[in-house]
N, CA, C and O of each residue as an XYZ file, in Angstrom:
532
protein
N     104.374     -5.228    -10.345
C     104.084     -3.736    -11.392
C     103.844     -4.974    -12.004
O     102.906     -5.512    -11.414
N     104.342     -5.793    -13.083
C     104.565     -6.760    -14.021
C     102.749     -7.220    -14.507
O     102.211     -7.319    -15.611
N     102.269     -7.397    -13.200
C     101.134     -7.790    -13.129
C     100.105     -7.005    -14.416
O      99.615     -7.341    -15.495
N     100.167     -5.138    -13.085
C      99.630     -4.545    -14.120
C     100.145     -3.936    -14.836
O      99.399     -3.106    -15.355
N     101.414     -3.908    -15.260
C     101.357     -4.416    -17.228
C     100.917     -4.921    -17.936
O     100.597     -4.423    -19.016
N     100.675     -6.443    -17.517
C     100.292     -7.350    -18.619
C      98.274     -6.938    -18.547
O      97.490     -7.201    -19.459
N      97.916     -6.280    -17.234
C      96.707     -6.528    -17.817
C      96.095     -5.240    -18.272
O      94.934     -5.202    -18.680
N      97.042     -3.942    -18.190
C      97.071     -2.908    -19.387
C      97.232     -3.169    -20.637
O      96.855     -2.458    -21.568
N      97.829     -4.254    -20.711
C      98.581     -4.146    -22.349
C      97.211     -5.862    -22.092
O      97.775     -6.918    -22.379
N      95.880     -6.011    -21.686
C      95.325     -6.905    -22.248
C      94.227     -5.794    -22.223
O      93.467     -5.976    -23.174
N      93.946     -4.938    -21.635
C      92.740     -3.700    -21.822
C      93.260     -3.204    -22.889
O      92.551     -3.683    -23.775
N      94.150     -2.461    -23.454
C      94.351     -1.887    -24.157
C      94.437     -2.682    -25.531
O      94.503     -1.967    -26.531
N      94.446     -4.279    -25.754
C      93.778     -4.778    -26.704
C      92.983     -4.874    -27.072
O      92.695     -4.959    -28.266
N      92.079     -4.905    -25.817
C      90.343     -4.760    -25.802
C      89.907     -3.840    -26.750
O      89.339     -3.926    -27.839
N      90.371     -2.831    -25.971
C      90.037     -1.375    -26.429
C      90.394     -0.773    -27.920
O      89.992      0.210    -28.542
N      91.075     -1.530    -28.123
C      91.354     -1.776    -29.867
C      90.393     -2.335    -30.567
O      89.891     -1.793    -31.551
N      90.079     -3.392    -30.149
C      89.895     -4.669    -30.923
C      88.083     -3.704    -32.138
O      87.197     -4.059    -32.916
N      88.586     -2.472    -31.467
C      86.791     -2.156    -32.776
C      87.222     -2.438    -33.994
O      86.652     -3.091    -34.868
N      88.258     -1.914    -34.015
C      88.550     -1.960    -35.834
C      89.340     -3.958    -36.263
O      90.279     -4.135    -37.040
N      88.846     -4.729    -35.750
C      89.315     -5.791    -35.655
C      88.218     -7.603    -35.918
O      87.013     -7.856    -35.907
N      89.052     -8.159    -36.052
C      87.864     -9.150    -36.263
C      87.637     -9.716    -35.151
O      88.612     -9.722    -34.398
N      86.577    -10.264    -34.710
C      86.417    -11.202    -32.569
C      87.437    -12.468    -32.687
O      87.974    -13.071    -31.758
N      87.570    -12.735    -34.259
C      88.837    -13.794    -33.873
C      90.293    -12.868    -33.895
O      90.939    -13.564    -33.111
N      90.897    -12.149    -34.144
C      91.782    -11.015    -34.475
C      91.298    -10.781    -32.436
O      91.853    -11.315    -31.476
N      90.207     -9.881    -32.445
C      90.079     -9.586    -30.509
C      90.260    -11.012    -29.926
O      91.101    -10.790    -29.055
N      90.020    -12.189    -29.875
C      90.354    -13.305    -29.261
C      91.773    -13.543    -29.296
O      92.337    -13.690    -28.211
N      92.481    -13.610    -30.411
C      94.011    -13.558    -30.479
C      95.120    -12.817    -29.762
O      95.995    -13.428    -29.147
N      95.079    -11.544    -29.841
C      95.525    -10.264    -28.807
C      95.255    -10.558    -27.263
O      96.009    -10.368    -26.308
N      93.641    -11.205    -27.301
C      93.635    -11.072    -25.500
C      94.380    -12.325    -25.503
O      95.261    -12.127    -24.666
N      94.511    -13.373    -25.917
C      95.433    -14.520    -25.935
C      96.817    -14.102    -25.184
O      97.355    -13.862    -24.103
N      96.996    -14.216    -26.801
C      98.890    -13.196    -26.293
C      98.968    -12.280    -24.819
O      99.874    -12.040    -24.020
N      97.433    -11.889    -24.921
C      98.408    -10.256    -23.825
C      97.888    -11.428    -22.501
O      98.445    -11.243    -21.418
N      97.133    -12.282    -22.559
C      96.964    -13.324    -20.766
C      98.186    -14.048    -20.840
O      98.917    -13.993    -19.851
N      98.606    -14.827    -21.990
C      99.792    -15.372    -21.839
C     101.220    -14.924    -21.706
O     102.148    -15.729    -21.634
N     101.464    -12.854    -21.656
C     102.122    -12.554    -21.610
C     102.100    -12.211    -19.962
O     103.007    -12.394    -19.150
N     100.947    -11.732    -19.773
C     100.624    -11.322    -18.066
C     100.817    -12.836    -17.174
O     101.320    -12.533    -16.092
N     100.609    -14.241    -17.249
C     100.992    -15.543    -16.909
C     102.610    -15.529    -16.186
O     103.141    -15.672    -15.084
N     103.059    -15.185    -17.972
C     104.801    -15.893    -18.468
C     105.029    -14.534    -17.183
O     105.633    -15.199    -16.341
N     104.920    -13.189    -16.601
C     105.172    -12.534    -15.958
C     104.474    -13.010    -14.245
O     105.277    -13.129    -13.319
N     103.059    -13.230    -14.011
C     102.789    -13.701    -12.996
C     104.346    -15.120    -12.408
O     105.264    -15.241    -11.596
N     104.000    -15.489    -12.981
C     105.297    -16.134    -12.977
C     106.353    -16.060    -11.911
O     106.429    -16.543    -10.781
N     107.021    -15.418    -12.522
C     108.616    -15.320    -12.542
C     108.400    -14.344    -11.442
O     109.118    -14.304    -10.443
N     107.249    -13.449    -11.686
C     107.463    -12.513    -10.097
C     107.538    -13.309     -8.975
O     108.286    -13.019     -8.042
N     106.751    -14.396     -8.978
C     106.322    -15.412     -7.741
C     108.284    -15.926     -8.001
O     109.362    -15.731     -7.441
N     108.082    -16.193     -8.446
C     109.481    -16.982     -8.750
C     110.709    -15.897     -7.782
O     111.320    -16.323     -6.801
N     110.837    -14.667     -8.260
C     111.896    -13.910     -7.170
C     110.827    -13.450     -5.763
O     111.535    -12.871     -4.939
N     109.393    -13.546     -5.289
C     108.923    -13.657     -4.119
C     109.689    -14.926     -3.726
O     110.336    -14.923     -2.679
N     109.669    -15.464     -4.115
C     109.701    -16.474     -3.297
C     110.918    -16.721     -2.776
O     111.127    -17.238     -1.678
N     111.961    -16.247     -3.781
C     113.948    -15.995     -3.479
C     113.934    -14.605     -2.309
O     114.962    -14.481     -1.643
N     113.081    -13.843     -2.129
C     113.239    -12.784     -1.609
C     112.519    -13.167     -0.078
O     112.828    -12.754      1.040
N     111.364    -14.186     -0.526
C     111.136    -14.677      1.031
C     112.934    -15.369      1.954
O     113.755    -15.041      2.812
N     112.656    -16.343      1.080
C     113.798    -17.441      1.460
C     114.536    -16.376      2.202
O     114.780    -16.351      3.408
N     114.883    -15.416      1.197
C     116.607    -14.707      2.254
C     116.291    -13.413      3.517
O     117.098    -12.981      4.340
N     114.521    -12.920      3.271
C     114.348    -12.944      4.707
C     114.590    -13.354      5.893
O     114.954    -12.862      6.961
N     114.152    -14.937      5.248
C     113.778    -15.673      6.809
C     114.902    -16.294      7.208
O     114.820    -17.017      8.201
N     116.320    -16.128      6.452
C     117.411    -16.472      6.750
C     118.312    -15.204      7.605
O     119.128    -15.431      8.499
N     118.026    -14.172      7.208
C     118.502    -12.795      8.198
C     117.482    -12.596      9.304
O     117.941    -12.282     10.402
N     115.815    -12.766      9.150
C     115.153    -13.160     10.762
C     115.773    -14.606     11.393
O     115.534    -14.451     12.591
N     116.373    -15.803     11.274
C     116.862    -15.974     12.019
C     117.956    -15.814     12.274
O     118.402    -16.846     12.774
N     118.809    -14.918     12.194
C     120.781    -14.825     12.531
C     120.015    -13.015     13.358
O     120.360    -12.422     14.379
N     119.233    -12.776     12.612
C     118.761    -11.947     14.069
C     118.616    -11.847     15.427
O     119.154    -11.254     16.362
N     116.880    -13.336     15.059
C     116.920    -13.967     16.534
C     117.971    -14.643     16.376
O     117.864    -14.921     15.182
N     118.941    -15.124     16.727
C     120.057    -15.620     16.877
C     121.882    -14.489     17.887
O     122.720    -14.574     18.785
N     121.266    -13.433     16.517
C     121.793    -12.280     17.826
C     121.149    -11.592     19.056
O     121.690    -11.035     20.011
N     119.684    -11.812     18.729
C     119.152    -11.307     20.470
C     118.986    -12.291     21.229
O     118.338    -12.020     22.240
N     119.382    -13.507     21.112
C     119.375    -14.651     21.774
C     120.741    -14.562     22.811
O     120.658    -14.462     24.035
N     121.922    -14.617     22.083
C     123.250    -14.771     21.767
C     123.394    -12.916     23.033
O     124.397    -12.832     23.742
N     122.354    -11.762     23.083
C     122.756    -10.643     23.705
C     122.324    -10.958     24.680
O     123.127    -11.063     25.607
N     121.212    -11.189     24.886
C     120.719    -11.276     26.116
C     121.151    -12.294     27.147
O     120.880    -12.179     28.342
N     121.961    -13.475     26.532
C     122.543    -14.168     27.560
C     122.884    -13.276     29.169
O     122.499    -12.139     29.442
N     123.360    -13.812     29.680
C     123.043    -12.967     30.591
C     125.268    -13.201     30.760
O     126.003    -14.124     30.407
N     125.555    -11.883     31.434
C     126.311    -12.118     31.148
C     127.562    -12.583     32.199
O     128.733    -12.860     31.941
N     127.202    -12.569     32.836
C     128.333    -13.497     34.138
C     127.989    -15.296     33.792
O     128.564    -16.107     34.518
N     127.060    -15.814     32.692
C     127.702    -17.394     31.844
C     128.982    -17.668     31.270
O     129.602    -16.828     30.617
N     129.340    -18.688     31.472
C     130.689    -18.851     30.186
C     130.430    -18.445     29.385
O     129.258    -18.284     29.043
N     131.727    -18.004     28.550
C     131.144    -17.740     27.205
C     132.204    -18.939     27.125
O     133.274    -19.042     27.724
N     131.606    -19.807     26.224
C     132.049    -20.781     25.209
C     133.282    -20.394     24.027
O     132.831    -20.054     22.933
N     134.609    -20.417     24.150
C     135.053    -19.838     23.029
C     135.462    -20.833     22.137
O     136.670    -20.897     21.907
N     134.588    -21.752     21.496
C     134.860    -22.238     20.326
C     133.899    -22.054     19.694
O     133.728    -22.692     18.655
N     132.667    -20.802     20.286
C     131.083    -21.713     19.334
C     131.177    -19.344     19.458
O     130.988    -18.375     18.722
N     131.460    -19.556     20.455
C     130.534    -17.872     21.297
C     130.739    -17.289     19.540
O     131.523    -17.976     18.885
N     130.090    -16.112     18.812
C     130.312    -15.038     17.986
C     131.841    -14.233     18.952
O     132.334    -14.336     20.075
N     132.124    -13.406     17.612
C     132.666    -12.437     18.062
C     132.449    -11.160     18.851
O     133.345    -10.584     19.467
N     130.789    -10.640     18.760
C     130.193    -10.606     20.000
C     130.167    -10.388     20.918
O     130.266     -9.439     21.695
N     129.947    -11.791     20.857
C     130.193    -12.326     22.750
C     131.098    -12.577     23.216
O     130.989    -12.747     24.431
N     133.269    -12.859     22.301
C     133.866    -12.909     22.795
C     134.256    -11.305     23.270
O     135.034    -11.076     24.195
N     133.668    -10.389     22.580
C     134.652     -8.836     22.955
C     133.478     -8.098     25.004
O     133.643     -7.119     25.731
N     132.484     -9.290     25.037
C     132.069     -9.195     26.033
C     132.665     -9.581     27.800
O     132.261     -9.606     28.962
N     133.858     -9.827     26.982
C     134.857    -10.155     28.145
C     135.600     -9.252     28.169
O     135.868     -8.430     27.292
N     136.200     -9.437     29.823
C     136.877     -7.850     29.784
C     138.631     -8.156     29.429
O     139.315     -9.038     29.950
N     139.112     -7.075     28.323
C     139.611     -6.851     27.839
C     140.085     -7.832     26.414
O     141.230     -8.212     26.169
N     138.696     -8.129     25.494
C     139.150     -8.406     24.380
C     138.252     -7.655     23.962
O     137.184     -7.367     24.502
N     139.037     -7.042     22.153
C     138.451     -6.285     21.461
C     138.318     -6.927     20.234
O     138.948     -7.979     20.125
N     137.808     -6.642     19.501
C     137.677     -6.747     17.996
C     139.112     -8.000     17.291
O     139.210     -9.165     16.907
N     139.892     -6.889     17.465
C     141.334     -8.098     16.847
C     141.439     -9.122     17.876
O     141.834    -10.147     17.319
N     141.239     -9.350     19.337
C     141.572    -11.142     20.163
C     140.624    -11.594     20.156
O     140.528    -12.735     20.606
N     139.448    -10.903     19.632
C     138.317    -12.032     19.544
C     138.311    -12.407     18.044
O     137.460    -13.200     17.642
N     139.297    -11.829     17.126
C     139.030    -12.412     15.751
C     140.681    -13.591     16.111
O     140.555    -14.693     15.578
N     142.058    -13.397     16.909
C     142.447    -14.007     17.050
C     141.977    -15.457     17.618
O     142.316    -16.538     17.136
N     141.115    -15.257     18.755
C     140.746    -16.586     19.595
C     139.626    -17.643     18.597
O     139.462    -18.862     18.630
N     138.939    -16.493     17.679
C     138.119    -17.671     16.510
C     138.917    -18.496     15.370
O     138.792    -19.681     15.060
N     139.960    -17.291     14.727
C     140.979    -17.696     14.318
C     142.080    -19.420     14.769
O     142.594    -20.253     14.022
N     142.034    -19.298     16.383
C     142.444    -20.185     16.938
C     141.773    -21.452     17.316
O     142.265    -22.215     18.147
N     140.435    -21.722     16.590
C     139.581    -22.719     16.865
C     139.487    -24.061     16.599
O     138.989    -23.979     15.476
N     139.562    -24.840     16.736
C     138.780    -25.171     18.111
C     139.917    -25.318     19.325
O     141.128    -25.227     19.121
N     139.218    -25.595     20.802
C     140.639    -25.257     21.668
C     139.785    -26.603     22.878
O     138.766    -26.645     23.567
N     140.883    -27.472     22.576
C     140.624    -28.108     24.153
C     140.250    -28.229     25.394
O     139.779    -29.179     26.018
N     140.562    -26.962     25.735
C     141.058    -26.611     27.017
C     141.206    -25.434     27.112
O     141.862    -25.010     26.161
N     140.817    -24.429     28.034
C     140.355    -23.182     28.023
C     142.093    -22.305     28.705
O     142.514    -21.149     28.667
N     142.647    -23.632     29.267
C     143.967    -23.223     28.967
C     145.280    -22.854     27.098
O     146.409    -22.397     26.918
N     144.301    -23.343     26.313
C     144.775    -23.651     25.493
C     144.982    -22.148     24.655
O     146.011    -21.971     24.001
N     144.276    -21.446     24.708
C     144.334    -19.774     25.136
C     145.630    -19.545     25.353
O     146.372    -19.309     24.399
N     146.019    -19.575     26.431
C     147.449    -19.048     26.601
C     148.558    -19.949     25.915
O     149.254    -19.317     25.120
N     148.901    -21.430     26.067
C     149.816    -22.851     26.325
C     149.526    -22.009     24.691
O     150.513    -21.274     24.658
N     148.729    -21.729     23.361
C     148.944    -21.670     22.152
C     149.654    -20.127     21.438
O     149.841    -19.983     20.230
N     150.083    -18.714     22.859
C     150.205    -18.099     22.568
C     148.797    -16.600     21.857
O     149.053    -15.452     21.494
N     147.225    -17.429     21.927
C     146.305    -16.704     21.643
C     146.076    -15.209     22.544
O     145.818    -14.089     22.103
N     146.277    -15.665     23.973
C     146.120    -14.587     24.654
C     147.649    -14.816     25.574
O     148.512    -15.643     25.870
N     147.275    -13.602     25.721
C     149.340    -13.109     27.157
C     148.912    -13.948     28.174
O     147.776    -14.395     28.331
N     149.621    -14.080     28.664
C     149.030    -14.573     31.018
C     148.465    -13.428     30.972
O     147.676    -13.160     30.065
N     148.641    -12.934     31.525
C     147.866    -11.619     32.348
C     146.355    -11.502     32.133
O     145.508    -11.522     33.026
N     146.063    -11.333     30.342
C     145.009    -11.452     29.658
C     143.837    -12.420     29.701
O     142.613    -12.381     29.823
N     145.404    -13.842     29.442
C     143.838    -15.147     29.909
C     144.341    -15.098     31.425
O     144.189    -16.293     31.679
N     144.656    -14.746     32.179
C     143.979    -13.955     33.966
C     142.214    -13.539     33.993
O     141.286    -14.172     34.499
N     142.207    -12.601     33.453
C     140.701    -12.189     32.985
C     140.540    -12.840     33.291
O     140.256    -13.140     34.451
N     140.657    -13.532     32.216
C     139.298    -14.115     31.512
C     139.327    -15.596     32.268
O     138.337    -15.971     32.895
N     140.106    -16.127     32.204
C     139.613    -17.418     32.688
C     138.293    -18.447     33.165
O     137.561    -19.275     32.621
N     138.452    -17.932     34.334
C     136.764    -17.825     34.745
C     135.480    -17.468     34.115
O     134.365    -17.587     34.622
N     135.693    -17.144     33.276
C     134.399    -16.821     32.283
C     134.215    -17.721     30.963
O     133.184    -17.731     30.292
N     135.295    -18.426     30.709
C     135.089    -19.051     29.894
C     135.126    -20.508     29.896
O     135.380    -21.185     30.892
N     134.771    -21.107     28.349
C     134.662    -22.873     28.710
C     135.118    -22.928     26.886
O     135.511    -22.192     25.981
N     134.778    -24.192     27.136
C     135.815    -24.669     25.916
C     134.119    -26.274     25.769
O     134.324    -27.094     24.874
N     133.234    -26.413     26.321
C     132.574    -27.577     25.819
C     130.954    -26.480     25.192
O     130.006    -27.039     24.641
């Protein structure tokens, strides 16, 4: 959009050059070109920032898809699993997942019970579905 504005300014400068000397026309065209060049450079910098941000979000989405496709019977690593992955465990809701994440790292899976992150009955329901490595 800025480039189009600059081109418009350049065209306007050339169109109004009928009442100017060739030197004045050249000077106005040079000024308009300089402005378009600066705006184009700024637009390029902004575009690069946007592309980098989009790449970060794309990578995060790919990781999420990867986690979502993991087999449900595959053990969940309580030291690295996302909140969403932890919530796939029986009886684990958002608050429980948050407690598990807050208590990291765990040396053994029994640490979930011994450190009172999960009550004994809830731990018993997931004991065979979690790992700490």
